[in-house]
N, C-alpha and C positions, 0 to 999 in steps of 0.2 A: 687023204683030205688032208689040209693042212690046218694050224690053229685060228686063221682068218677065216676060213669057208665053213669050221664048223661053228664059231662064234654065229654067223651070218644065218647060218642053219638053225641054230637053238634059238636066237634072237628071232627068227619068223615064224618057228614054233610057237614059243609065249606070246608071242602077238597072235597066233592065230587061235590058240586055246584060251586066251583070256580075253580075246574081242579088242585088242588095242591096237593100235598102228597109226599108218598114216591117213589120214582124212582130208578132205579136200573142202575149202570154203567156197560158198557158190559164187559164181564168176561176178554179178554186178556187185560183191564186195569188194574186190580186191581192189587196194590201193586206198579203199575209204577209211573214214577216220569216224568215231563216235565223240560227239562233243555234249560235254557235261557243262550245263550253264546253272550259275548259282542263283538262287532264289532272292537273296540279297544284294541290291545295287551295290556297284561300285568293286567286285572280286571279281577277278578273271576266270575266265572260262578255263574246263581244262580239255583238252584235245590227245586221243587215245586212237592210234591206228587199230582199226579191225583187225588186222593179221594177226597182231598181237594178243589182241583181247579175246581173238578166235582160237589161238594156241592154248592161253590159260583155260579155254572154258573147256577146250577138247583134253586136257590136262587131269581136268577135276573129272570129267566123263570117265577116262581112262582110270583114276586111283578108285572111283566108285565101282567101277566093274571091276578091279582087284579086290578091294576091301568086300565085294558080294560074292567072289569065289572063296575068299578066308572065311566068311562065314559059313558057306554053305558046307566048307570041306574041316570045320575045326571039330577036332574030335571030343571035347569036352561039354559043348554045348547043347543041351537038349533040344531037341526039335521046335518044341514051343518057343524056347529064345531064339533061334532061329528063323521063325516065321515073324517074330517081334523086331528084330534087327533089320528083315529085309523089309519088313514094313516103312523103317525109316530111310533105307537106299531107295525103297520105288520113289519116299513122298520127296526124295532129295531131285530124283529125275523130273518128277512130274514141276518141282517148283522152276529147273530149269527149260522147260520146254519153249520159253520165251524164246531162247537162242536158237531153237530150230532154224529159222529162215536163214542163218549163217552158215546152214552146211549144203553142200552140193548134193549129196547122196540122201536120201532119206532115210537108208538103212543104218547112217551113224546118226539120227537124232535123237532124242532122248525120247522116252516114253514114260509117263508116269501111271498111276493106278488107273485103269480103266474101268467104267462104270457098267454095272450089271443092267442093262435095259432089259 
């Protein structure tokens, strides 16, 4: 195995273990844009390609997953501290569920705190 093959294999393993990697945007959003209209007259609206917004959202999701893994495997955090920090991460996921409509695959979406019904 040469160095390039090793990098690809290692990269695939890391993505699988951390739950990060390639994510597809839902087809209806491809080529779309988000338009931010100011509430104050005379100001210009801002147009943002949805593809770019989606990549940023996926990056946030991936970094939250890495943070979650690092919290859970941290050797010096007590279990109650890990639970408390994990609740903050879960709260972030919940806040980001608004963007779930952009994901093609339901398994890639954000999941916040589930209620105990």
